[in-house]
N, C-alpha and C positions, 0 to 999 in steps of 0.2 A: 845297534849304534854303539860304537866304542866310546870310552871315556875321553879320548883325545878330541873326537868330533864334538862331544857335548861341551867341552871347555872352549872350543873355537866358537861354537854358536853363542855361548854365554858372553864371550869376549866381544863378539860382534854386536850382540844386543846391548851390552853396556856402552859400547862406543856410540851406538845409535841414540840411546837415551842421553848420553853426555852431549852429543851434538845437538839434540833437541833442546837441552837446557842451556846451552851456551848463549844463544841470543837473549834469553831471558836474563841471565846473569850480567851480560854486557849492558842490557837496558837498565838494570838497577844501578850498576856502577856509573853509568853516564848520568844518572839523575843528579848526582852531586849533592851540594849542601843547600840550605835555605837561601843563601845569597845567590847561588846559581839559578835556582828555580824561581825565586821571587825577587829579582833584582830591584823592581820598582819599590816594593815595600821596604827592602833593606835601605835603599838610598833615601826614601822619604823620611825614615826615622831620623837620620842625622841632618838632613836638609831642614826639616821643620825645627829641629833642636837649635840649629845655628840661627835661623830666622827669629825664633822666639828670644834667644839670648841677645841678639843684636837689638831687638826692640826693647828688651829689658834694660840694657846699658844706656840706651837713649833716654828712657824714662827716668832712670836713676840720675842721669846727668841733669835732666830738667828739674827734678825735685831738689837735687843737691844745690843748684844755683840759687834757690830761694834762701838758703842759709847765709848767703853773702850779704843780704840786706840787713841781717842782724849782727854784722861784723864777723861772721864766721868764714870758714874756708868754703869756697864755692864748689870744691871737689871733695867735700868731706865724706860723701857717700860713694861717689864714683870711684875714687882711688882704691879703697879696699875691695869694692865689688869687682873692679877690673882685674885686680890681682887674684881674687878668688876665681874669676872666670878663666884666667890664663892657667892657673893651677888645675882647675877642673878639666879643661880641655886636654892638658897633659895626662891627667889621670884617666880621662876617657880613652885616649889613645893607648895607654898602657893596659887598661882593662880589656880593651878590644882584642889584644894579642894573647890573652890568657885562655888556657884550655879550661872551659867551665866545668868539665867533668872532674877535674882535680880539686874542686872547691868544696867537696863534700865534708871532709874533716875540718877544714878551716872555717866553714860556715858555722859549725857548732861552736867552735872556739870563739868566733866573732860574736855569736849570740850570747855566750856566757860572759864575755868581757863587757858587752854593752849592758847586760843585766846588772853586773857588779857596779858599773859606773852610775847607772840609774839609782842604785842604792846609796852610793857615796854622795850623790847630789843632795841628799837630805841631811847631810852633815854640814854645819856652817863653815868648816875648814875648807871644803871643796866647792861649795855652792856660790852662785852669783845671781843676783836678782836683777831682771831687766824686763820691762813691760808688764810688771805686776805678777810675774811668775818666776819662782826660783828654779828655773830649768836649765841654767848654765853651769857647766863644770869648769872649775878654775884650777889649774895646776901651774903655779908660778905666774909668769906673765901671759901664758897661753890660756885661752878660754874658748869653748865651743859648746854647742847645744847637743847633748848626747841623744835626746829623743829623736832628732832627725836621723842620726845614724842607726838608731834602734829600728826604724822602719825598714831600712835596707837589710839589717840583720835578720828581721823576720822573713823577708822575702827569700834571702839566701838559704836560711835554715829550713823554711817551708818547702822550697823546691827540692831540697835533699830528703827531708823526712816524708814528704807526700809521694815520693817516687820509689820508696822501698816496697818490698814484696807484700808485707803484711797489710798495707793499706788497700791492696786489691780486693780484699774481702769486704770492703766498704762498711766495716763495723765502726760504731761511734767511738769506741775506745782507741782505735788505731789513729783516728783523727785528733782526738782530744789530748792524748798523751803521746809524746811530751809537748808537741807544738802548741796545742790549744791552751794547756795549763800554763806553760811558760809565757805565751803571748798575752794571756789575760793578766798574769802577774805583772808583766811589764806595763800594760795599760793602767793597772792600778797604781803603780809607782808614778807614772806620768800624771795621773789625776791628782795625786797628792802634791805634785809640784804646782798645781793650779793651772794646768794646761789641758783643759778638756778637749779642745779642738784637735790636738795631736793624738790624744787617746781615741777619738772618733775615727781618725784616719787609720790608726793601727788596727782597730777593730774591723773596719771595713776591709782592710787588706786581708786579715785572717778569714773573714767570711767569703771574700772573693776567691781566695785560693782554695778554700774548701769546696766551693761550688765548681771550680774548674777541675778539681781532683775527683769529682764524681760523688760527693757526699749525698746520701739519700735525702730526698726533699723533706721528709718529716723531721729528720735530725737537723737539717739546715734551717728550716723555718722555726724550729724550737729554739735554736741558738740565736736566731735573729730576734725573735720575740723577747728572749731574756735580755739581749743587748739593749733593745728599745726600752724595756722596763727599767733596766739599770741606769741608762742615760737619763730617763725621766726622773728617777729618784735623785740622781746627782744634781740635776738642774734645780729641783725644788728644795734641795738641802742647802743651797747657797743663795743669799739675797741678790748678789751680783748676777748670777746666772739666771735667776728668775726675772730680773729686770731686763736682761738681754732678750729673753723669750717674749716678754710682754711688749717690749719695744718693737720686736719683729712683727707681732700680731697687729699692733696699732702704733706706727711710727709718729703719728701726729699727737699722741697722748702727752708726750713729754719731750717736745722738740729741743728744749734747752737743757735737758737732763740726760737720762739714759738713752734717749733716741737721738741725741745730738749728732753722733758719728754717722749713723745711718742716714739722717736727714741731709747732712752736708754731702754725703756720698751721692745721694739722689740729685742734689742740686748740681753737683759737678757733672753728672751724666746728662742731666737735662740741659745744662748750659752748652754742652758740646754739640747738640743737634745732630744733623746728618754728617757734616764734614769737619766739625770741631772748630775751635777758636785759633788753631795754629800751633805748631810745635813750640814749646817753651812759653806759651801765652796763658797758661793756667793761672787762675786766681785762687782757687781752693788750696793749692799747695802752700800758700803763705800763711800757715798756721791756722787756717780755717778748718781744715780737715785733719783730725788727729791720725797719726801713723800713716801719713800719705806716702812715705817711701817704702813701707813694708806691706802691711795687710791691705791697705786701701789704694794701692798704686793703680789698680784697674780703673778706678774712678778718675784719676788724673789722666790716664790714657784715653778714656772716653771723652773727657773734657777737651783735650788737645787735638785728637784726631777723629772724634765723632763716632757715630754709629757704624759707619762703614769701616773705620779702622778697628774698632772693637770686634766687628763681625769677622774681619780678616784674622784677628788673633784667635777667635773661637774656631774658625775654619782650620787654622794650623793645629790646634789641639785635637780637633776631630780627625784630621788626616793622620796625625800621630797615632791616635787610638786605633783607627782602622788598619794602619800598617802593622802595628803590633799584633792585632787580632789575626791578620792574615798570616803572619809569621808563626804565631803560636798554633794556628789551625793546621798548618802544613808540617809542623815539627813532629817527628815520630819518637823522639827521645823524651820520656816523661819529665826528667829534670829540666831539660832545655825548654820544654813547653811551659812548665810552671815558672821558670825564671823570666821568660818573655812576658807571660801574662801578669806576673806579680809586679815586675818593673813598669810595665805599661799602666797597670792600675795605680801604682804609686804616683805617677805623674798626672794621669787624667782625673783620678778621683779627687786628688788634692786641688786640682784646678777647678773642678765642679764645686767643691765646698767653698773655695775662696770667692769665685765669681758669684755663686748663689748668695753668699752673705753680703757682698758689696752691692748687689742689685736689689736686695730685699726679698729674694725668692726663698732664702733660708736664713736661720739665725746666724748672727756673726759669731765666728769661732776663733778668729785670730790666727789662722794659718796663712803662710805666704803663698803667693802665686808662683808656681814653678817657672824658673828661668827669668822671671821679670821682676819680682819683688826683691828688695834689698835684703840680703841674708847670706852670709858666706857659708855657713854650715849647710843650709838648705840647697844652695847652688852646687856645692861639691857632691852632695848625695844624689841630686837629680842627674848630674852629668855622669857620675859613676853608674847609675842605673841604666842610662842610655848606652854606656860602654858595655854593660853586661848583655843588653839586648843584641848589640852588634857582634859581641863575642860568640853568642849562641848561634846567630845566623851564619857566621863564618864557618862553623864546624859541625853543627847539628845535622843529622841525616833527615831526609825528607820522607814524609809518609807516601809510600808507593801508591800509584794509581792502579785501580783494578785492571787486570788483563782483559783482552777482548773476549776470552772464553768465559771469564767470570761475569763480565758486563752483560753478555747475551745468554747467560745460563738459563734465565727464566723463559726465554723464547724457545730454547732447545727442550726444556722440560715440557712446555705446552705441546710442542710438536710430537715428542716421544710419547705423550700420554694419549694421543688420539688413536682411533681405531686403525689397526694395521700399521701404525707408525708412519702414516702418509700425511703429507701436507694437505691443507684444505684447498680445494679447487675453487675456481671462480664460476659463479652461476649456479642455478638450481640443478642442472644436470650433473654436477660433479658428484652428487650423492650416489 
């Protein structure tokens, strides 16, 4: 056989292999993005967000009207909240169109900037105290709560740092440095502001992202145990925090003192019954329940629309969490997966902590309820997080499904391992 014949046979063989691979390549290209493969999860994310935002604006209006009885503006809370909601929706639309893969360098820059601002908050020239915590950053007439934006900065930087190659070895140092060290440092700065609830949320985000990134169970449970011990030490180092914990354990011990807020919250929820007293008919919002427009707005919601209404709100948060989980599970890009998981945890974990404190299932922490509580900084951050989820779903590749050959490989192995490579016959005579 001459060389020309050999070359022709190799060329024909290559064409045959290319032809056999062509359907497989077309099948992968047709898979598309997360939005194409999981359209229900994609649309449920923004639909539940809009429903929760609409419910929040209605509740803020209800609580805001109560200020009119004291001679104040009946839209004192609604007006700034509505402006923040409009700005947040514009921000959500802009973030949705961003290519998340280009946020690697900017995520580190954003994290460094937020860490610097958290340090500046401890200087009287830049700090502003509200609600008992000096957690507001003031620059001229503008003021915002940097700890809210620090949560989003941790998620962005975590998605980048946990998707680099050195983390694949699953060594503790790759997780802890630099993300774990910087995150714990930021949590410490937030604790020094007097805002333990936000620090708990940030710690939960770090632990959640470490778990999704595949940290070894021994390392993860060690960090979890250290976090619980640290939180316990911080609680018992402050008389106010100790009183909150004791009021959670026994609300009836001091109903007119440290347990007053929790007792009034339970009164509001109990007064609502199954169907509520009606929209705008709450009594507890008339200065009976402290912070009714921010941390305790879920109690007013339960009083006005009852158990069925609060159950629907819980269902919306649950649907949002499941939709994010489905998108993160199908995402094949590590950074996109961690972004969806981190932003989903940011919304759902904070909702669990808030509702748990309001209903007496957990100690009160003073964190707002996402999309519903009054709070411009929190609302902007939550809507930006939803925008990131949608941005990843619009561009991230999908985890390819196993081919039929791989799916039935175990069956082929069983058949090939039998005597004479023959399939099993039916009946005793087949032997």
